[in-house]
C-alpha positions as CSV (number, residue, x, y, z in Angstrom):
1,X,-4.8,-12.0,-1.8
2,X,-4.8,-13.0,-5.5
3,X,-6.9,-10.7,-7.8
4,X,-6.2,-8.4,-10.7
5,X,-7.7,-5.8,-13.0
6,X,-9.3,-8.6,-15.1
7,X,-11.3,-9.7,-12.1
8,X,-12.5,-6.2,-11.5
9,X,-13.4,-5.5,-15.1
10,X,-15.3,-8.8,-15.3
11,X,-17.3,-8.2,-12.2
12,X,-18.2,-4.6,-13.2
13,X,-19.3,-5.9,-16.6
14,X,-21.5,-8.5,-15.0
15,X,-23.2,-5.8,-12.9
16,X,-23.6,-3.4,-15.8
17,X,-25.0,-6.0,-18.2
18,X,-27.3,-7.5,-15.6
19,X,-31.1,-7.1,-15.6
20,X,-31.3,-5.7,-12.1
21,X,-32.8,-2.2,-11.5
22,X,-30.4,0.7,-11.4
23,X,-30.6,1.0,-7.5
24,X,-29.6,-2.6,-7.2
25,X,-26.7,-2.1,-9.6
26,X,-25.6,0.9,-7.5
27,X,-25.7,-1.2,-4.4
28,X,-23.7,-4.0,-6.1
29,X,-21.0,-1.5,-7.3
30,X,-20.8,0.0,-3.8
31,X,-20.2,-3.5,-2.4
32,X,-17.6,-4.2,-5.0
33,X,-15.8,-0.9,-4.1
34,X,-15.9,-1.8,-0.5
35,X,-14.3,-5.2,-1.2
36,X,-11.6,-3.5,-3.3
37,X,-10.9,-1.2,-0.5
38,X,-10.3,-4.2,1.8
39,X,-8.1,-5.8,-0.9
40,X,-6.0,-2.7,-1.4
41,X,-5.7,-1.6,2.2
42,X,-2.3,-1.0,3.7
43,X,-3.6,-1.5,7.2
44,X,-5.1,-4.4,9.2
45,X,-7.6,-6.3,7.1
46,X,-9.7,-7.3,10.1
47,X,-10.0,-3.7,11.1
48,X,-11.0,-2.8,7.5
49,X,-13.5,-5.6,7.4
50,X,-15.2,-4.8,10.7
51,X,-15.3,-1.1,9.8
52,X,-17.3,-2.0,6.7
53,X,-20.0,-3.4,9.0
54,X,-19.8,-0.4,11.3
55,X,-17.7,-2.1,14.0
56,X,-14.3,-1.3,15.4
57,X,-11.3,-3.4,16.5
58,X,-9.1,-1.7,19.1
59,X,-5.8,-2.7,17.6
60,X,-4.3,-4.5,14.5
61,X,-5.2,-8.2,14.7
62,X,-1.6,-9.3,14.2
63,X,-2.7,-12.3,12.2
64,X,-3.7,-11.1,8.7
65,X,-1.2,-10.8,5.9
66,X,-0.8,-7.0,6.2
67,X,-0.1,-7.4,9.9
68,X,2.3,-10.3,9.5
69,X,4.1,-8.7,6.6
70,X,3.4,-5.0,6.8
71,X,2.6,-3.2,3.5
72,X,5.0,-0.5,2.4
73,X,3.5,2.6,0.7
74,X,5.1,5.1,-1.7
75,X,4.3,8.5,-3.2
76,X,2.6,7.5,-6.4
77,X,1.4,11.0,-7.3
78,X,3.6,11.5,-10.4
79,X,3.1,8.0,-11.9
80,X,-0.7,8.4,-11.2
81,X,-0.7,11.7,-13.1
82,X,1.2,10.1,-16.0
83,X,-1.4,7.2,-16.2
84,X,-4.3,9.7,-16.0
85,X,-2.7,11.8,-18.7
86,X,-2.3,8.8,-20.9
87,X,-6.0,7.8,-20.4
88,X,-7.0,11.3,-21.3
89,X,-4.7,11.7,-24.3
90,X,-5.8,8.4,-25.8
91,X,-9.4,9.6,-25.6
92,X,-10.6,7.6,-22.6
93,X,-11.5,4.7,-25.0
94,X,-9.0,2.0,-24.2
95,X,-8.4,-0.5,-21.5
96,X,-5.4,-0.7,-19.1
97,X,-3.3,-2.9,-21.4
98,X,-3.3,-0.4,-24.2
99,X,-2.8,2.7,-22.0
100,X,0.2,1.0,-20.4
101,X,1.6,0.1,-23.8
102,X,1.5,3.8,-24.7
103,X,3.3,4.7,-21.4
104,X,5.9,2.1,-22.0
105,X,6.5,3.3,-25.6
106,X,5.5,0.0,-27.2
107,X,4.9,0.3,-31.0
108,X,2.2,-2.4,-31.1
109,X,-0.2,-2.6,-34.1
110,X,-3.0,-1.0,-32.1
111,X,-0.7,1.8,-30.9
112,X,0.5,2.7,-34.4
113,X,-3.0,2.3,-35.9
114,X,-4.4,5.0,-33.6
115,X,-1.2,7.1,-34.0
116,X,-0.7,7.0,-30.2
117,X,3.0,6.7,-30.8
118,X,2.8,10.4,-31.7
119,X,1.3,11.5,-28.4
120,X,3.3,13.5,-25.8
121,X,2.6,10.7,-23.3
122,X,4.1,8.0,-25.5
123,X,7.1,6.4,-23.7
124,X,7.0,8.7,-20.6
125,X,6.6,5.6,-18.3
126,X,9.6,3.6,-19.5
127,X,11.3,4.0,-16.1
128,X,8.5,2.0,-14.5
129,X,8.0,-1.8,-15.0
130,X,4.8,-3.0,-16.6
131,X,3.7,-4.9,-13.5
132,X,4.0,-1.7,-11.5
133,X,1.8,0.1,-14.0
134,X,-0.8,-2.6,-13.7
135,X,-0.7,-2.2,-10.0
136,X,-1.1,1.6,-10.2
137,X,-4.0,1.2,-12.6
138,X,-5.7,-1.3,-10.3
139,X,-5.3,0.9,-7.3
140,X,-6.5,4.0,-9.0
141,X,-9.7,2.2,-10.0
142,X,-10.1,0.8,-6.5
143,X,-9.6,4.3,-5.0
144,X,-12.2,5.8,-7.4
145,X,-9.8,8.1,-9.4
146,X,-10.4,6.0,-12.5
147,X,-13.6,4.3,-13.6
148,X,-14.2,1.4,-16.0
149,X,-16.6,2.1,-18.9
150,X,-18.2,-1.2,-19.9
151,X,-20.1,0.4,-22.8
152,X,-16.6,0.8,-24.3
153,X,-15.5,-2.8,-23.4
154,X,-13.6,-1.9,-20.2
155,X,-12.2,1.4,-21.2
156,X,-10.5,3.4,-18.5
157,X,-12.1,6.9,-17.9
158,X,-11.2,9.6,-15.5
159,X,-13.6,10.3,-12.6
160,X,-14.1,13.7,-11.0
161,X,-11.7,12.7,-8.2
162,X,-8.9,12.7,-10.8
163,X,-9.1,16.5,-11.4
164,X,-7.3,17.7,-8.2
165,X,-4.6,15.1,-8.7
166,X,-4.0,16.3,-12.3
167,X,-4.0,19.9,-11.1
168,X,-1.3,19.1,-8.5
169,X,-3.7,19.8,-5.6
170,X,-3.7,16.3,-4.2
171,X,-1.1,13.5,-3.6
172,X,-1.7,9.8,-3.8
173,X,-0.1,7.1,-1.7
174,X,0.1,3.7,-3.2
175,X,0.9,0.3,-1.7
176,X,4.0,-1.5,-2.9
177,X,3.3,-4.9,-4.3
178,X,5.0,-7.8,-2.6
179,X,6.1,-11.1,-4.2
180,X,4.5,-14.4,-3.2
181,X,7.5,-15.4,-1.1
182,X,7.1,-12.4,1.1
183,X,3.4,-13.2,1.7
184,X,4.2,-16.6,2.9
185,X,6.6,-15.4,5.6
186,X,5.1,-15.7,9.0
187,X,5.5,-13.2,11.8
188,X,7.5,-15.7,13.9
189,X,10.0,-16.4,11.1
190,X,10.4,-12.6,10.4
191,X,11.1,-11.9,14.1
192,X,13.5,-14.8,14.3
193,X,15.4,-13.7,11.2
194,X,16.1,-10.1,12.5
195,X,17.1,-11.5,16.0
196,X,19.3,-14.3,14.7
197,X,22.5,-12.3,15.1
198,X,21.8,-11.0,18.6
199,X,23.4,-12.7,21.6
200,X,21.2,-14.1,24.3
201,X,21.2,-10.9,26.5
202,X,20.4,-8.7,23.5
203,X,17.5,-11.0,22.6
204,X,16.0,-10.5,26.1
205,X,16.2,-6.7,25.5
206,X,14.8,-7.2,22.0
207,X,11.7,-8.9,23.5
208,X,11.2,-6.1,26.0
209,X,11.4,-3.6,23.2
210,X,8.8,-5.4,21.3
211,X,6.5,-5.5,24.3
212,X,6.9,-1.7,24.7
213,X,6.3,-1.2,21.0
214,X,3.1,-3.2,21.2
215,X,1.9,-1.1,24.2
216,X,2.6,2.2,22.4
217,X,0.9,0.9,19.2
218,X,-2.2,-0.1,21.2
219,X,-2.3,3.3,22.9
220,X,-2.1,5.1,19.6
221,X,-4.3,2.6,17.7
222,X,-1.6,2.1,15.0
223,X,0.1,-1.0,13.6
224,X,3.3,-1.9,15.6
225,X,5.5,-1.4,12.5
226,X,4.4,2.3,12.4
227,X,6.3,2.7,15.7
228,X,9.4,0.8,14.8
229,X,9.9,-2.4,12.6
230,X,11.6,-5.4,14.2
231,X,14.9,-4.6,12.4
232,X,15.1,-1.2,14.2
233,X,14.3,-2.9,17.5
234,X,17.1,-5.4,16.9
235,X,19.4,-2.4,16.1
236,X,18.4,-0.7,19.4
237,X,19.0,-4.0,21.3
238,X,22.4,-4.4,19.8
239,X,23.6,-0.7,20.1
240,X,21.9,0.0,23.5
241,X,21.8,3.8,23.0
242,X,22.0,5.9,26.1
243,X,21.1,9.3,24.7
244,X,19.0,10.7,21.8
245,X,22.0,11.2,19.5
246,X,22.9,7.5,19.9
247,X,19.4,6.4,19.3
248,X,19.2,8.6,16.2
249,X,22.2,6.7,14.7
250,X,20.2,3.5,14.7
251,X,18.9,2.6,11.3
252,X,15.1,3.3,11.1
253,X,15.1,6.0,13.8
254,X,14.5,9.5,12.3
255,X,14.0,12.8,14.0
256,X,10.2,12.5,14.0
257,X,10.2,9.1,15.6
258,X,12.9,10.1,18.0
259,X,10.6,12.9,19.2
260,X,7.6,10.6,19.4
261,X,9.0,7.5,21.0
262,X,12.7,8.2,21.9
263,X,12.2,8.9,25.6
264,X,10.2,5.7,26.3
265,X,12.7,3.4,24.5
266,X,15.8,5.1,26.0
267,X,14.2,4.7,29.5
268,X,13.7,1.0,28.8
269,X,17.3,0.5,27.6
270,X,18.5,2.4,30.7
271,X,16.4,0.2,33.0
272,X,17.6,-3.0,31.3
273,X,21.3,-1.9,31.7
274,X,20.6,-1.2,35.4
275,X,19.2,-4.8,35.8
276,X,15.7,-3.6,36.4
């Protein structure tokens, strides 16, 4: 899904500068926030879309981009705090581009004119690429931690929701951006790529493992990758672990997932080895 901060700022400006009554503007902003939530979701888009209309879907659809190419998340609490601090230190008067310049330590004409190169936040974000900062800013706006003030030409301002994050009382999980090539990859091509190096018998076990994973995911109402990604299933098919320690040695199997799913997958491997 192609969109960016400029799209968000433009739409919010159109709502703010329109002639509609305040209650209509509030409704339009609520609709926009709901749309942003669907854009930024790390889960199934079909489930998110139906949830907006008060409906439920029993399992991930398996056809949207986040199902076909699952979204990775990361702990973005510290970068979010840096961005929020930069917004606050610069007076909550500037747009995302300028705030990010300050974080990256860029001595632009605007930065030096406002003496923002003397702030404690100047350059504290140099370890993070500019595109990542743009993504962080976009997601914080979408999640309601940061607002856009159109009276100040799109300036970023902190919302009340930002306070517990700045105090260290709340953590923020952000989705990792993927490149376009990753978005074009289909579920079938991904499955084929991880199974390419398996022999024919291992491929049969791999398919059984995938069916078991699908059943567990449906029972728990979670995306299949939350149970195990295809790469881990391929590793299990190849190693054929016979006990918990052996399963734990497969890449992608940690203690938590071993406790949750280990018994079921070990039983399947044992049955396959026995010719059942």
